[in-house]
C-alpha positions in Angstrom: -28.2 26.2 -2.8 -24.8 25.6 -3.8 -24.2 21.8 -3.3 -20.9 21.0 -1.0 -19.0 18.0 -1.2 -17.1 16.4 2.3 -14.3 14.6 2.5 -13.6 12.4 5.5 -9.9 11.5 5.1 -7.0 13.4 3.1 -6.1 10.2 1.5 -5.0 9.5 -2.2 -8.4 8.2 -2.7 -10.4 11.6 -2.1 -7.7 14.0 -3.2 -8.9 12.5 -6.3 -11.9 12.4 -5.6 -11.8 16.1 -5.6 -10.5 16.8 -8.8 -12.5 15.1 -10.7 -15.5 16.1 -8.8 -13.4 19.6 -10.1 -12.5 18.4 -13.2 -15.0 16.1 -15.1 -18.7 17.3 -12.4 -17.4 21.4 -12.7 -17.4 21.6 -8.5 -15.5 25.1 -7.8 -12.8 24.0 -4.5 -14.9 26.2 -2.5 -17.2 24.0 -2.8 -15.1 21.2 -1.3 -14.0 21.1 2.1 -11.8 17.7 3.1 -10.9 17.0 6.9 -8.5 14.1 8.0 -5.8 13.6 11.0 -2.4 11.8 9.6 -4.1 8.4 10.7 -6.7 8.7 8.7 -6.9 7.7 5.4 -4.8 5.6 3.3 -1.6 8.3 2.5 -2.0 11.1 4.4 1.9 11.4 5.1 2.4 8.9 7.4 3.4 6.4 5.5 6.8 8.5 4.4 7.9 11.7 6.6 10.5 14.0 8.0 11.0 12.0 11.4 12.1 13.7 14.9 12.9 11.1 17.4 9.9 10.5 19.8 11.7 8.3 21.8 14.7 11.0 23.2 18.4 9.1 24.0 21.7 10.6 24.5 22.7 9.3 21.6 20.1 10.4 18.8 18.1 13.0 20.9 19.6 16.0 18.2 19.3 14.0 14.7 16.9 12.9 12.3 16.1 10.6 10.3 13.5 9.4 7.6 10.7 6.9 7.8 8.9 5.0 5.2 6.4 3.0 7.2 5.9 0.9 3.8 5.3 1.6 -0.4 3.7 0.9 -2.9 4.7 0.0 -6.4 2.8 1.3 -9.3 2.5 -0.6 -13.4 2.4 1.6 -16.5 0.0 -0.4 -18.1 -3.2 -1.0 -15.5 -3.2 1.8 -13.3 -5.1 3.5 -15.8 -7.1 5.8 -14.0 -4.1 7.4 -12.2 -1.7 8.5 -15.0 -5.2 10.0 -16.6 -5.8 12.2 -13.8 -2.4 12.6 -12.9 -1.8 14.3 -16.1 -4.4 17.0 -15.1 -2.3 18.2 -12.0 0.7 20.3 -12.8 4.4 19.3 -12.1 5.7 21.2 -9.0 9.4 20.4 -10.1 9.2 20.6 -14.4 7.2 23.8 -14.9 4.9 23.0 -18.4 4.6 19.1 -17.4 2.3 16.7 -15.5 2.5 14.6 -12.6 2.2 11.4 -15.0 5.3 13.6 -17.3 7.4 13.2 -14.0 7.0 10.3 -12.7 6.8 8.2 -16.3 10.1 10.1 -17.5 12.1 9.1 -14.0 11.1 5.8 -14.6 12.2 5.3 -18.5 15.0 6.9 -17.6 15.5 4.5 -15.0 14.1 1.2 -15.5 13.7 -1.2 -13.0 16.0 -5.2 -13.4 15.7 -7.2 -10.7 18.6 -10.0 -10.7 18.7 -9.9 -7.1 15.1 -10.4 -6.3 15.2 -13.6 -4.0 18.3 -14.0 -2.2 19.5 -17.7 -0.5 22.7 -18.6 1.3 24.3 -18.6 -1.9 23.3 -15.0 -2.7 21.3 -13.9 -5.3 19.3 -16.9 -7.2 20.8 -15.9 -10.6 20.7 -17.4 -13.9 24.1 -19.5 -13.1 22.5 -20.9 -9.6 20.3 -24.3 -9.7 17.7 -22.4 -8.0 17.1 -19.7 -10.5 14.6 -18.0 -9.6 13.3 -17.5 -13.3 12.3 -20.5 -12.8 8.8 -20.7 -11.3 9.1 -24.1 -9.9 5.3 -25.2 -9.7 4.6 -28.9 -10.5 1.4 -29.8 -12.4 -0.8 -30.1 -9.2 0.4 -26.3 -8.3 -0.3 -25.9 -12.8 -3.9 -27.3 -12.8 -4.9 -25.1 -9.6 -3.3 -21.8 -9.7 -4.8 -22.0 -14.3 -8.6 -22.7 -12.6 -8.6 -20.7 -9.8 -7.9 -17.6 -12.4 -9.6 -19.1 -14.8 -13.2 -19.4 -12.7 -15.8 -16.4 -13.3 -16.0 -13.7 -10.9 -20.1 -13.8 -11.6 -19.1 -16.8 -9.0 -16.9 -15.6 -6.6 -18.9 -16.3 -3.7 -17.2 -20.2 -4.7 -14.5 -18.9 -2.5 -16.3 -16.8 0.7 -14.2 -16.7 3.2 -11.7 -19.4 1.9 -7.4 -18.5 2.2 -5.0 -19.1 0.1 -3.5 -22.0 2.5 -7.2 -23.3 2.2 -7.2 -23.5 -1.7 -3.7 -25.0 -1.7 -4.2 -27.4 0.5 -3.8 -29.9 -1.4 -0.4 -29.1 -3.1 1.6 -27.7 -0.2 4.1 -27.7 -2.9 2.7 -24.7 -4.3 4.5 -22.4 -1.3 8.0 -23.4 -1.4 8.5 -22.0 -5.4 10.0 -19.4 -6.7 7.0 -17.8 -7.5 5.1 -17.9 -3.9 8.2 -16.5 -2.6 8.1 -13.6 -5.2 4.5 -13.2 -5.3 4.0 -12.8 -1.7 6.3 -10.4 -1.2 5.9 -7.8 -4.0 2.1 -7.8 -2.9 2.1 -8.7 0.3 0.0 -11.4 0.5 0.1 -14.6 2.8 -0.9 -18.0 3.4 -4.0 -16.8 5.3 -4.4 -14.1 2.4 -7.8 -14.1 0.6 -8.2 -17.0 -2.3 -10.9 -14.5 -3.8 -8.4 -11.5 -4.0 -5.1 -13.8 -5.8 -7.8 -14.7 -7.9 -8.2 -10.8 -9.5 -4.9 -10.4 -9.0 -3.7 -13.5 -11.4 -6.7 -11.8 -13.7 -5.5 -7.9 -13.4 -1.7 -8.5 -13.5 -1.6 -11.3 -15.7 0.4 -8.9 -17.7 3.2 -8.6 -14.6 3.8 -12.8 -14.6 5.7 -13.3 -17.3 8.3 -11.3 -15.8 7.9 -11.5 -12.0 12.1 -12.1 -11.1 13.0 -9.4 -12.8 9.8 -6.8 -12.0 10.5 -4.9 -15.6 6.5 -3.8 -15.0 7.3 -1.5 -11.8 6.6 2.1 -12.2 9.0 4.7 -9.5 8.6 7.5 -8.9 11.1 10.0 -8.6 11.0 10.3 -4.4 8.6 8.9 -2.2 5.0 8.7 -3.7 3.7 11.1 -0.4 5.9 14.2 -2.2 5.6 13.0 -6.2 1.6 12.0 -6.0 0.7 13.4 -2.8 1.5 16.5 -2.5 1.1 18.0 -6.3 -3.0 16.8 -6.0 -3.0 18.7 -3.0 -1.8 21.6 -4.3 -4.0 21.2 -7.4 -7.2 21.0 -4.9 -5.7 24.3 -2.9 -5.2 26.5 -6.1 -8.4 26.5 -6.8 -9.7 26.8 -3.1 -10.6 23.6 -1.9 -10.5 24.0 1.9 -8.3 21.3 4.0 -8.9 20.9 7.3 -5.8 18.5 8.6 -7.0 18.3 12.8 -10.2 17.5 12.4 -11.9 13.3 13.2 -14.9 12.9 12.4 -16.4 9.9 14.6 -19.9 9.7 13.8 -22.1 9.6 10.3 -26.1 11.2 11.6 -29.1 9.6 8.8 -32.4 10.8 8.2 -34.6 8.9 9.9 -37.0 7.5 7.0 -40.5 4.9 6.2 -38.0 2.0 5.4 -34.7 2.9 6.9 -33.3 1.5 2.9 -32.4 4.9 2.4 -29.1 6.5 3.0 -29.7 9.9 4.1 -26.0 11.5 5.5 -27.9 14.8 6.8 -25.1 15.8 9.3 -21.2 14.2 10.9 -20.3 14.9 14.1 -16.4 15.4 14.7 -13.2 16.4 17.1 -10.4 18.7 16.9 -7.6 16.6 17.9 -5.0 19.6 18.5 -7.6 21.1 20.3 -8.7 19.3 23.7 -10.5 17.3 21.5 -13.5 19.7 21.3 -16.5 18.9 19.6 -18.4 20.2 16.9 -21.0 18.8 14.1 -21.4 19.6 10.5 -25.2 19.8 8.7 -25.1 17.9 5.4 -27.9 19.1 2.9 -29.6 16.0 1.4 -28.1 17.5 -1.9 -24.3 17.4 -0.5 -22.6 14.6 -1.2 -19.9 13.0 1.3 -16.7 10.7 0.5 -15.9 8.0 3.6 -12.3 6.8 3.7 -14.1 3.5 5.3 -10.4 2.1 6.1 -6.6 2.6 6.2 -4.0 -0.2 6.5 -1.6 2.2 8.2 -4.3 2.5 10.6 -2.9 1.7 14.8 0.4 2.0 13.3 3.2 1.6 16.6 6.6 3.3 15.8 9.7 2.8 17.8 13.0 3.9 17.9 16.5 2.9 17.7 16.9 2.3 21.1 12.8 1.6 22.1 10.7 -1.1 21.0 7.2 -0.6 19.5 4.2 -0.3 21.9 1.7 -2.0 20.1 -0.8 0.1 19.7 -4.4 -2.1 20.3 -6.6 0.4 19.0 -9.6 -1.0 16.6 -8.7 1.4 13.3 -10.4 5.0 13.3 -11.2 4.8 9.7 -13.1 1.7 10.4 -14.6 2.5 13.7 -16.7 5.0 12.0 -17.4 2.9 8.4 -18.4 0.4 11.7 -20.6 2.6 12.9 -22.5 2.6 9.8 -23.3 -1.4 9.0 -25.0 -1.4 12.0 -27.5 0.8 11.2 -27.8 -0.5 7.6 -27.2 -3.9 5.7 -25.9 -3.0 2.6 -23.2 -1.6 4.0 -20.5 -4.7 4.1 -19.0 -6.4 7.6 -15.4 -4.5 8.9 -14.6 -7.3 11.2 -13.6 -9.2 8.6 -10.6 -6.6 8.1 -9.9 -5.2 11.3 -10.4 -7.9 14.0 -8.1 -9.9 13.4 -3.7 -8.9 13.1 -2.9 -12.2 12.5 -4.0 -11.9 8.7 -2.5 -8.7 8.0 -0.1 -7.5 10.5 4.1 -6.4 9.6 6.5 -4.7 10.8 8.4 -2.3 8.4 12.1 -0.2 9.3 13.8 2.6 7.8 17.1 3.4 7.9 19.3 6.5 7.8 23.2 6.8 7.4 25.3 9.3 7.3 27.4 8.3 4.3 26.6 5.7 1.1 28.8 2.7 3.0 25.8 0.0 3.8 23.8 0.9 0.7 26.7 0.2 -1.7 27.7 -2.8 0.5 23.6 -4.1 -0.1 24.2 -2.9 -4.0 27.6 -5.2 -4.0 25.8 -7.8 -2.3 22.4 -8.0 -4.4 24.8 -7.3 -7.3 22.5 -4.2 -8.0 22.0 -0.4 -7.8 19.6 2.0 -6.1 16.4 1.5 -7.5 16.0 -2.0 -8.8 13.4 -2.7 -6.6 13.4 -6.1 -4.4 15.1 -8.6 -2.6 13.5 -10.8 -0.3 16.0 -13.3 1.9 13.7 -16.4 1.4 16.1 -18.2 4.1 14.9 -15.5 6.7 12.4 -16.8 9.3 10.4 -13.7 9.5 10.4 -13.5 5.8 13.0 -10.1 5.5 12.8 -8.2 2.1 15.0 -4.6 1.3 13.3 -1.6 -0.4 16.0 0.2 -1.9 14.8 3.2 -3.8 16.3 5.3 -6.0 18.3 8.1 -3.9 17.5 10.3 -2.7 13.8 9.0 -2.0 12.8 12.5 -0.4 13.9 15.9 -1.2 15.2 17.0 1.9 17.6 14.5 2.1 21.4 15.6 2.2 23.8 14.2 -0.7 25.6 12.3 2.1 22.8 10.6 3.8 21.6 7.2 2.5 17.7 6.2 3.3 15.8 2.6 2.2 13.7 0.6 4.2 12.7 -3.2 4.3 10.1 -5.5 6.2 9.3 -8.7 8.0 6.2 -10.7 6.8 6.0 -12.6 10.2 7.0 -10.0 13.5 5.5 -12.4 16.1 8.3 -14.8 14.8 12.1 -15.0 16.0 14.7 -13.3 13.6 17.8 -15.5 12.8 20.3 -13.7 14.6 18.2 -11.5 17.0 16.5 -14.0 19.3 13.3 -12.7 19.8 10.4 -11.3 18.2 10.8 -9.0 15.5 7.4 -7.0 17.6 10.1 -6.6 20.3 13.2 -5.6 18.6 14.6 -1.9 19.0 15.5 -0.2 15.4 19.0 -0.9 16.7 18.6 -5.0 16.7 16.1 -5.2 13.6 19.8 -3.3 12.0 21.6 -6.3 13.6 19.0 -8.9 12.3 19.8 -7.0 8.6 23.4 -7.4 8.7 23.4 -11.3 10.2 21.0 -11.7 6.9 22.9 -9.8 4.6 26.7 -11.4 6.1 25.1 -15.2 5.7 25.1 -14.6 1.9 27.9 -12.3 1.1 30.2 -13.7 -0.9 33.4 -11.6 -0.8 36.2 -13.0 1.3 36.4 -9.7 3.0 33.4 -10.3 4.3 30.3 -7.1 5.5 30.1 -8.8 8.9 33.8 -7.5 9.3 32.8 -3.9 8.8 30.4 -3.9 11.4 32.3 -0.8 13.5 32.0 1.6 10.2 28.6 0.9 9.6 27.5 1.4 12.9 28.7 4.9 12.7 27.3 5.9 10.1 23.9 5.2 11.5 22.0 8.3 12.5 18.4 6.6 13.1 16.5 2.6 12.0 12.8 3.1 12.9 10.7 -0.1 13.6 7.0 0.5 12.4 4.5 -2.1 13.8 1.1 -2.1 11.3 -1.7 -4.4 12.0 -4.3 -3.5 9.0 -0.7 -3.9 6.5 -2.8 -6.4 4.4 -6.0 -6.3 6.1 -7.5 -5.3 2.5 -6.6 -9.2 1.7 -8.3 -10.5 4.8 -11.0 -13.7 3.4 -14.0 -12.0 2.6 -17.2 -12.9 1.5 -19.0 -11.6 -1.1 -21.3 -8.9 0.1 -18.3 -7.8 2.9 -17.2 -5.0 1.6 -19.5 -2.5 0.5 -20.2 -0.7 -2.8 -18.7 2.7 -4.0 -21.7 3.8 -3.5 -24.6 1.0 -1.7 -27.5 0.8 -3.3 -29.9 3.0 -1.9 -27.4 5.6 -0.6 -28.0 9.1 -2.1 -25.4 11.0 -0.6 -22.9 8.4 1.0 -19.8 6.8 -0.8 -16.6 4.8 0.1 -13.7 5.4 -1.1 -10.6 3.2 0.3 -8.7 -0.5 -0.3 -12.4 -1.4 1.2 -14.9 -0.6 -1.3 -16.4 -3.3 -3.5 -15.5 -3.1 -7.8 -15.9 -5.1 -10.4 -12.5 -6.3 -12.3 -9.9 -4.5 -10.3 -7.5 -5.1 -7.6 -7.2 -3.7 -3.8 -3.0 -2.4 -2.7 -3.1 -0.1 -5.4 -3.1 4.0 -5.8 -5.4 3.1 -9.4 -8.4 1.1 -6.4 -8.4 4.4 -5.0 -8.5 6.9 -8.2 -10.9 4.6 -9.6 -12.8 4.7 -6.6 -12.9 8.4 -6.5 -14.4 8.6 -10.3 -16.6 5.6 -9.7 -18.3 7.4 -6.3 -18.3 10.8 -8.5 -20.0 10.5 -12.1 -22.4 7.7 -9.6 -23.5 10.8 -7.5 -23.4 13.8 -11.0 -25.1 11.6 -13.3 -22.0 10.9 -15.4 -22.7 7.6 -17.0 -20.2 5.2 -16.2 -19.7 4.2 -19.3 -17.7 7.2 -19.8 -15.0 6.3 -16.4 -11.6 6.0 -17.8 -10.9 2.4 -20.3 -9.2 -0.1 -18.6 -7.2 -2.9 -19.8 -8.3 -6.6 -20.0 -4.9 -8.3 -20.9 -6.2 -11.9 -19.8 -8.4 -11.5 -23.0 -5.3 -10.9 -24.6 -4.2 -14.2 -26.7 0.1 -12.8 -26.8 -0.4 -11.6 -22.8 -2.0 -15.5 -21.6 0.7 -17.3 -24.7 3.6 -15.6 -21.7 1.7 -16.4 -19.7 1.2 -20.1 -20.4 4.6 -20.6 -21.0 5.9 -18.8 -17.9 3.9 -21.8 -16.1 6.1 -24.3 -17.0 8.9 -22.1 -17.3 
């Protein structure tokens, strides 16, 4: 009997697993079935898409905008699995090149150099400013605690079980007033309530970025949004080799084999619904020799989308992808604790907004105020009560963008807080009100005598749409956790079930990265197919590089 593989979720992790099965495992495409929805999987297309207004109104009913729920930054030095696998995926834009070529060639031609990373009421914290964000602003207690955290052993991670960053630095609250913390939390989407265990991992895995976090020079950008630059080429690779995609299928439960000691995890069946066919129920028989790869959690699950005139209506649904994990964890003791990540939104929620304009006036004004061209990463308004940041990509960010259109997005880390210029919680704001909040923040730091607030009418006339999105689980992968709360990629005693997501457990590597999903995919495939794990893509250990650590030490005192 031909062995088959079933992927639950068509996000980047399972796409990577499919390619590993074919490239390294000798699978044929017709042995692989991918099943998923836009709401099931870490990057199924819900993160970036052309958008038709759901809430029709007279002003916008005939217009489209673009939607970017969020984004993830790549890194050339520490995304080893991603670059290796994408070298096997042909470019769709440049014949003879790979997706890795596409991205790195673009990034090298458009290197990131952020000069407006932090914005305060004096404008960008540039070199002539007394608060120059090149300075980390640590005191000795901050340095001691951060060094102690970084130097702690991964083997003893349980010492950080369920400890938040706020608890870890409780004896030095000064830490949360530093330039470092403003930059670190908004670059990687940490909160004070996030896990100190995850901060420890980041400080080791991303120590190379520590000395250049003020300019984000280590950030690698894709030519377009990552859905079009990465996901679509990966899907095309798989489709061309005969992989079956079923995009309207939601897997609702596992069936497991009864074993004498109830230890062995053997999937024997999958229950599902066809969501665009009156939720018609179905069943798939799984042979014990078949493989099942589950996306056991998605940070874009249960998102709520508003519109220019309509605030979001918060979706209180427990994350659908995690619900499947939860059902499995109730049957087997070794599958972790999904509630740690999906049952406390206060640790994980934030809101984004995507702005589409029909000319480049607003984009040019933002460039003038932040003193940098589009594509130079990230700006954070540190005096913003809900902590607002902007991400201005190189234009166009979508292939369907017209030459006259601009598209960019921003986010608020604390959506329950009131705005500074719109006196209501961010989560209650319409797209128009989020735009007003943005314009207020821009005007507050605008050094020009001809302040941007004098051009409000011109800006408002250029707006095609402003789309707010509430993501209750956007930072759930950083929630406080204990060792064992995330299941192993291939759990102990599992014969044919693997987990591939930001919510499985792997040594050393860090979540909230495509690298983590790619590596989980390789680990799952190699484990099931008996390929030695020693042959997995080598990873760099910059935390053991004397030159890198010397620069980090100097940065501590910068």
